[in-house]
C-alpha positions as CSV (number, residue, x, y, z in Angstrom):
1,M,22.2,-11.6,-18.9
2,E,24.9,-11.8,-16.3
3,L,25.0,-9.5,-13.3
4,R,28.0,-7.8,-11.8
5,A,29.2,-9.5,-8.7
6,G,28.6,-8.1,-5.2
7,V,25.4,-6.2,-6.0
8,S,22.4,-5.0,-4.1
9,K,18.8,-5.3,-5.0
10,E,18.8,-1.8,-6.3
11,D,21.9,-2.5,-8.4
12,I,20.2,-5.5,-10.0
13,R,17.1,-3.5,-10.8
14,G,19.2,-0.8,-12.4
15,Q,21.1,-3.4,-14.5
16,I,17.9,-5.0,-15.7
17,W,16.2,-1.7,-16.5
18,D,19.3,-0.3,-18.3
19,Y,19.8,-3.6,-20.3
20,M,16.1,-3.6,-21.5
21,E,16.2,0.1,-22.4
22,A,19.5,-0.2,-24.3
23,R,18.2,-3.1,-26.4
24,N,14.7,-1.8,-26.9
25,L,13.1,-4.8,-25.2
26,A,10.1,-3.1,-23.8
27,D,6.8,-1.6,-25.1
28,F,4.9,1.4,-23.6
29,P,5.2,2.7,-20.9
30,R,8.8,3.8,-21.3
31,P,11.4,4.1,-19.9
32,V,11.1,1.0,-17.9
33,H,13.0,2.3,-14.9
34,H,11.0,2.1,-11.6
35,R,8.4,-0.1,-13.3
36,I,7.6,-3.7,-13.8
37,P,8.8,-3.8,-17.4
38,N,6.1,-4.2,-20.1
39,F,8.5,-6.4,-22.1
40,K,8.1,-7.2,-25.8
41,G,6.5,-10.7,-26.1
42,S,4.6,-10.4,-22.8
43,F,1.4,-11.6,-24.4
44,L,3.1,-14.7,-25.7
45,A,4.6,-15.4,-22.3
46,C,1.2,-15.1,-20.8
47,Q,-0.2,-17.8,-23.1
48,N,2.2,-20.3,-21.5
49,I,0.1,-20.3,-18.4
50,K,-2.4,-22.4,-20.2
51,D,0.1,-25.3,-20.1
52,L,0.2,-25.2,-16.3
53,E,-2.0,-27.7,-14.6
54,V,-2.3,-25.3,-11.6
55,F,-4.0,-22.8,-13.9
56,A,-6.4,-25.4,-15.4
57,R,-7.7,-26.3,-11.9
58,T,-7.8,-22.8,-10.6
59,Q,-11.2,-21.3,-9.6
60,E,-10.0,-18.0,-8.2
61,V,-6.8,-16.2,-9.4
62,K,-5.2,-13.0,-8.1
63,V,-3.3,-11.2,-10.9
64,D,-1.4,-8.0,-10.3
65,P,-2.5,-4.9,-12.4
66,D,0.9,-4.6,-14.2
67,K,0.7,-4.2,-18.0
68,P,2.7,-7.3,-18.9
69,L,0.2,-9.5,-17.0
70,E,-2.8,-8.3,-19.1
71,G,-2.7,-11.5,-21.2
72,V,-3.2,-13.6,-18.0
73,R,-6.1,-11.4,-16.8
74,L,-7.7,-11.9,-20.2
75,L,-7.2,-15.7,-20.1
76,A,-8.7,-15.9,-16.6
77,L,-11.8,-14.0,-17.8
78,Q,-12.1,-16.1,-21.0
79,S,-11.9,-19.2,-18.8
80,K,-14.6,-17.9,-16.6
81,K,-12.4,-17.9,-13.5
82,T,-12.9,-15.4,-10.7
83,L,-10.3,-12.7,-11.3
84,L,-9.1,-10.6,-8.4
85,V,-6.8,-7.6,-9.0
86,P,-5.2,-5.6,-6.1
87,T,-6.3,-2.0,-5.8
88,P,-3.7,0.6,-7.0
89,R,-1.2,1.0,-4.2
90,L,-3.7,-0.6,-1.9
91,R,-5.2,2.8,-1.1
92,T,-8.9,1.8,-1.3
93,G,-8.7,-1.8,-0.1
94,L,-7.0,-5.1,-1.0
95,F,-8.8,-6.6,-4.0
96,N,-11.2,-5.7,-6.8
97,K,-13.2,-8.5,-8.4
98,I,-13.4,-8.0,-12.1
99,T,-17.0,-8.6,-13.2
100,P,-17.6,-8.4,-17.0
101,P,-21.2,-7.4,-18.0
102,P,-23.5,-10.3,-18.9
103,G,-22.9,-11.6,-22.4
104,A,-19.6,-9.8,-22.7
105,T,-18.0,-10.0,-26.2
106,K,-14.3,-10.8,-26.7
107,D,-13.7,-7.1,-27.2
108,I,-15.3,-6.3,-23.9
109,L,-13.3,-9.0,-22.1
110,R,-10.1,-7.6,-23.6
111,K,-11.1,-4.2,-22.2
112,C,-11.9,-5.7,-18.8
113,A,-8.3,-7.1,-18.7
114,T,-6.8,-3.6,-19.2
115,S,-6.1,-1.1,-16.4
116,Q,-9.2,0.9,-17.7
117,G,-11.3,-2.3,-17.4
118,V,-10.1,-2.9,-13.9
119,R,-11.4,0.5,-13.0
120,N,-14.7,0.3,-14.9
121,Y,-15.7,-3.3,-14.4
122,S,-14.8,-4.1,-10.8
123,T,-16.3,-4.3,-7.4
124,P,-14.4,-4.1,-4.1
125,V,-13.8,-7.3,-2.1
126,G,-14.0,-6.7,1.6
127,L,-11.8,-8.3,4.3
128,D,-14.9,-10.3,5.5
129,S,-15.5,-11.8,2.0
130,R,-14.8,-15.5,1.8
131,V,-11.8,-15.4,-0.6
132,L,-9.8,-18.5,-1.3
133,V,-7.1,-17.7,-3.9
134,D,-6.0,-20.8,-5.9
135,L,-3.2,-19.1,-7.9
136,V,-1.2,-15.8,-7.5
137,V,0.4,-14.1,-10.5
138,V,2.9,-11.3,-10.0
139,G,5.2,-9.2,-12.0
140,S,8.9,-9.0,-11.4
141,V,12.0,-7.0,-12.3
142,A,14.3,-9.9,-11.8
143,V,13.9,-13.6,-10.9
144,S,16.1,-16.6,-10.5
145,E,15.5,-20.2,-11.6
146,K,15.5,-21.0,-7.9
147,G,12.4,-18.9,-7.5
148,W,13.9,-15.9,-5.8
149,R,12.3,-12.7,-6.9
150,I,13.0,-8.9,-6.9
151,G,10.2,-6.4,-7.6
152,K,10.5,-2.7,-8.4
153,G,11.3,-1.9,-4.9
154,E,8.0,-0.7,-3.4
155,G,7.1,-4.0,-1.8
156,Y,3.5,-4.2,-2.9
157,A,3.5,-7.8,-4.2
158,D,5.2,-9.0,-1.0
159,L,2.7,-7.0,1.2
160,E,-0.3,-8.1,-0.8
161,Y,0.7,-11.8,-0.3
162,A,1.3,-11.2,3.4
163,M,-2.1,-9.6,3.7
164,M,-3.7,-12.5,1.9
165,V,-2.1,-14.8,4.4
166,S,-3.4,-12.7,7.3
167,M,-7.0,-12.9,6.0
168,G,-6.7,-16.7,5.2
169,A,-6.9,-16.3,1.4
170,V,-3.7,-18.2,0.7
171,S,-1.4,-20.8,2.3
172,Q,2.2,-22.0,1.8
173,E,0.8,-24.4,-0.8
174,T,-0.8,-21.7,-3.0
175,P,1.3,-21.6,-6.2
176,V,2.9,-18.3,-7.3
177,V,3.7,-17.5,-11.0
178,T,5.7,-14.7,-12.4
179,I,5.9,-13.6,-16.1
180,V,9.1,-12.0,-17.4
181,H,11.3,-11.5,-20.4
182,D,14.1,-14.1,-20.7
183,C,16.7,-11.5,-19.9
184,Q,15.1,-10.9,-16.5
185,V,15.9,-14.5,-15.4
186,V,19.3,-14.1,-13.7
187,D,21.3,-15.6,-10.8
188,L,20.4,-13.9,-7.6
189,P,22.4,-14.1,-4.4
190,E,20.4,-15.7,-1.6
191,T,21.9,-13.3,0.8
192,L,19.7,-10.5,-0.7
193,L,16.5,-12.3,0.4
194,E,14.6,-11.4,3.5
195,D,11.8,-13.2,5.3
196,H,9.1,-10.9,3.9
197,D,10.2,-11.5,0.2
198,L,7.8,-13.5,-1.9
199,T,9.2,-16.4,-3.8
200,V,7.7,-18.0,-7.0
201,D,7.0,-21.5,-8.1
202,Y,6.8,-21.0,-11.9
203,I,8.5,-18.5,-14.3
204,L,6.9,-17.9,-17.7
205,T,8.9,-16.2,-20.4
206,P,8.2,-16.0,-24.2
207,T,10.4,-19.1,-24.7
208,R,10.4,-21.0,-21.5
209,V,8.2,-22.5,-18.7
210,I,10.4,-22.9,-15.6
211,T,9.3,-24.9,-12.5
212,T,11.5,-23.6,-9.8
213,G,11.0,-26.2,-7.1
214,C,11.6,-23.4,-4.6
215,E,11.7,-24.7,-1.0
216,R,12.2,-21.4,0.7
217,P,9.1,-20.5,2.8
218,K,6.8,-17.8,1.6
219,P,5.9,-14.9,4.0
220,A,3.9,-16.2,6.9
221,G,1.9,-13.0,7.3
222,I,2.5,-9.3,7.8
223,V,5.7,-8.4,9.6
224,W,4.4,-5.3,11.4
225,S,7.9,-4.1,12.4
226,K,8.4,-3.5,8.7
227,I,5.3,-1.4,8.4
228,S,5.6,2.4,8.8
229,C,3.0,4.8,10.2
230,E,3.0,6.4,6.8
231,M,2.1,3.2,5.1
232,M,-0.7,2.7,7.7
233,G,-2.1,6.1,6.8
234,K,-2.1,5.5,3.1
235,M,-3.6,2.0,3.3
236,P,-6.7,1.8,5.4
237,V,-6.9,-2.0,4.8
238,L,-3.7,-2.3,6.8
239,R,-5.3,-0.6,9.8
240,S,-8.2,-3.0,9.7
241,L,-5.9,-6.0,9.6
242,R,-3.8,-4.6,12.4
243,C,-6.8,-4.2,14.6
244,R,-7.8,-7.8,13.9
245,E,-4.3,-9.2,14.7
246,E,-4.0,-7.0,17.8
247,Q,-7.3,-8.5,19.1
248,A,-5.9,-11.9,18.4
249,G,-3.0,-11.2,20.7
250,K,-0.3,-10.7,18.1
251,D,2.6,-8.2,18.3
252,V,1.6,-5.4,16.0
253,T,4.3,-2.9,16.9
254,L,5.0,-0.7,13.9
255,Q,8.4,0.2,12.5
256,D,8.2,3.8,13.7
257,K,5.5,3.6,16.3
258,H,7.3,6.1,18.6
259,W,8.7,8.3,15.8
260,S,7.3,11.6,14.6
261,L,5.8,11.4,11.1
262,P,7.9,13.5,8.6
263,G,5.6,12.3,5.8
264,A,2.7,14.0,7.5
265,R,4.6,17.2,7.8
266,A,5.5,17.3,4.1
267,A,2.3,16.1,2.6
268,L,-0.5,17.0,4.9
269,S,0.3,19.9,7.2
270,T,-1.2,23.1,5.9
271,I,0.3,25.3,8.7
272,R,3.9,26.5,8.3
273,S,4.4,28.8,11.3
274,P,3.4,28.6,15.0
275,R,2.5,32.3,14.7
276,E,-0.6,31.2,12.7
277,L,-1.9,29.9,16.0
278,P,-3.4,32.2,18.7
279,S,-1.6,32.0,22.0
280,L,-2.8,29.3,24.4
281,E,-4.6,30.5,27.6
282,S,-3.3,29.5,30.9
283,G,-4.5,26.1,32.1
284,S,-4.9,24.6,28.6
285,L,-2.2,22.2,27.3
286,Q,0.8,24.3,28.4
287,G,3.6,22.3,29.8
288,E,2.2,18.9,28.8
289,D,4.0,16.5,26.6
290,V,2.1,16.4,23.3
291,P,2.8,13.0,21.7
292,S,2.9,12.4,17.9
293,S,-0.5,10.8,18.2
294,T,-2.1,14.2,18.8
295,V,-3.7,16.0,15.9
296,Y,-4.4,19.8,15.9
297,V,-7.6,21.1,14.3
298,G,-7.8,24.9,13.9
299,N,-9.8,27.6,12.2
300,L,-13.0,26.3,13.7
301,P,-16.1,28.6,13.5
302,R,-16.4,31.0,16.4
303,D,-19.8,29.6,17.3
304,A,-18.8,25.9,16.9
305,R,-19.8,23.5,19.6
306,V,-17.8,20.5,20.7
307,S,-20.8,18.2,20.1
308,E,-20.9,19.4,16.5
309,L,-17.2,18.7,16.0
310,K,-17.5,15.2,17.5
311,R,-20.4,14.4,15.1
312,A,-18.4,15.6,12.2
313,L,-15.3,13.7,13.2
314,S,-17.3,10.5,13.6
315,A,-18.9,11.0,10.1
316,R,-15.4,11.2,8.7
317,G,-14.3,8.0,10.5
318,A,-11.8,10.1,12.6
319,A,-13.3,10.0,16.1
320,P,-10.4,10.3,18.6
321,S,-10.1,8.4,21.9
322,R,-10.0,11.8,23.7
323,L,-10.6,15.4,22.6
324,T,-9.3,18.6,24.2
325,W,-11.7,21.4,23.3
326,Q,-10.5,25.1,23.1
327,G,-13.5,26.8,21.5
328,P,-12.5,30.4,22.4
329,Q,-9.2,29.8,20.5
330,R,-11.2,28.2,17.7
331,R,-9.3,24.9,17.9
332,A,-9.2,21.4,19.3
333,F,-6.6,18.7,19.9
334,L,-7.6,15.2,19.0
335,H,-5.8,12.4,20.9
336,Y,-5.4,9.0,19.3
337,R,-4.1,5.6,20.5
338,D,-0.9,5.8,18.4
339,P,0.8,7.7,15.6
340,A,-0.8,5.3,13.0
341,E,-4.3,6.3,14.0
342,A,-3.2,10.0,14.1
343,W,-1.9,9.7,10.6
344,Q,-5.1,8.0,9.4
345,A,-7.2,10.8,11.0
346,I,-5.1,13.5,9.3
347,S,-5.6,11.7,5.9
348,R,-9.3,11.5,6.4
349,L,-9.7,15.1,7.5
350,Q,-8.1,16.7,4.5
351,G,-10.5,19.3,3.2
352,F,-12.5,19.0,6.4
353,C,-15.1,21.8,6.8
354,L,-17.1,22.7,9.9
355,G,-19.9,25.2,9.1
356,A,-18.5,27.6,6.5
357,N,-14.9,27.2,7.7
358,T,-12.2,24.9,6.2
359,A,-10.3,23.6,9.2
360,R,-6.5,23.5,9.4
361,V,-5.4,20.0,10.3
362,A,-1.9,19.0,11.2
363,L,0.1,16.8,13.6
364,A,0.6,18.6,16.9
365,R,4.0,18.9,18.6
366,H,5.2,20.1,22.0
367,Q,6.9,23.5,21.9
368,G,9.6,23.7,24.6
369,A,10.9,26.8,26.4
370,S,13.3,27.7,23.7
371,G,10.6,27.8,21.0
372,P,10.4,30.1,18.0
373,V,9.9,33.8,18.4
374,G,6.3,34.7,19.0
375,S,5.3,31.4,20.7
376,H,4.8,30.6,24.3
377,A,6.9,28.1,26.2
378,G,5.2,24.7,26.6
379,E,2.7,25.2,23.8
380,P,1.6,22.5,21.4
381,H,1.8,23.5,17.8
382,P,1.1,21.9,14.4
383,N,4.3,20.3,13.1
384,P,5.9,22.7,10.5
């Protein structure tokens, strides 16, 4: 198909999705909008990977969990290759290794290649595991014969590749394959590409095998300035990689390191009004600047001890660098190194209980002199 001139990535996605829906070119799940399309003929397109020499010599292959790539996952298992599949939205780690049971039948292998099989027959692969990926297979919404690729707009394939670079699992020489419908192969303006965008070396369709000869460099690692605190909170593996790169002396400044976290307010804060907090006593945090790396924990038991809270926080993996204890007010303020750590702590403390009490957990903010009615000037409060 031909694209309209002067388009953005989002315009191109919309045109592809609309075209495939209008011509009934996709199978379940429908509609294809905001997805990697499960196009008709995907299994046939996957079979073409057997004709690639890079697949024949591959020992370890990483294949995205998208439905149209199911055929490649099955071929990898049938060929007794090590199959790695990214965890959904990277929330519990980077990879899962698919491990069929001993003596698995063809039917069991087919099940292992499905999304259900990825859940039921997988084991996590840690960052310290010796992973060396020989081949990367990704889904796409659009791709050009030059090897330029557009995904569904969430950036997971690009980020997964960058993370693999950071952990030494891939190099610039590691081939990347994408599998698409013929209509998804279009001319893409190079001006749309950014340094973090993943390019591909091979394109497989139901009718073609395209060697792109792409010379544009692949991502050289994680571009931390593109990573938000919200992403850090949702993907613990990113936090671990950031710590490693920080220790190695790299610049790991985040996109919104000095911003407040609106995502935390919407998704995690359980407190809607400063009036829910008792007034602060003189000599507590009044008048101090409470940064966005401070977390409020309230509704603590009346007889709670600071040592008890510290142990519980450590057990949750949310130990702060400093803690301000306000036991008489049944609350504490947890101080972290940066907003990313604060977000991570809020995420880990959802449903947190101390004794018989379920704690209130939210990002703290500094309340100035013109604060809402019922609050004291200079008080920190949970972000509404």
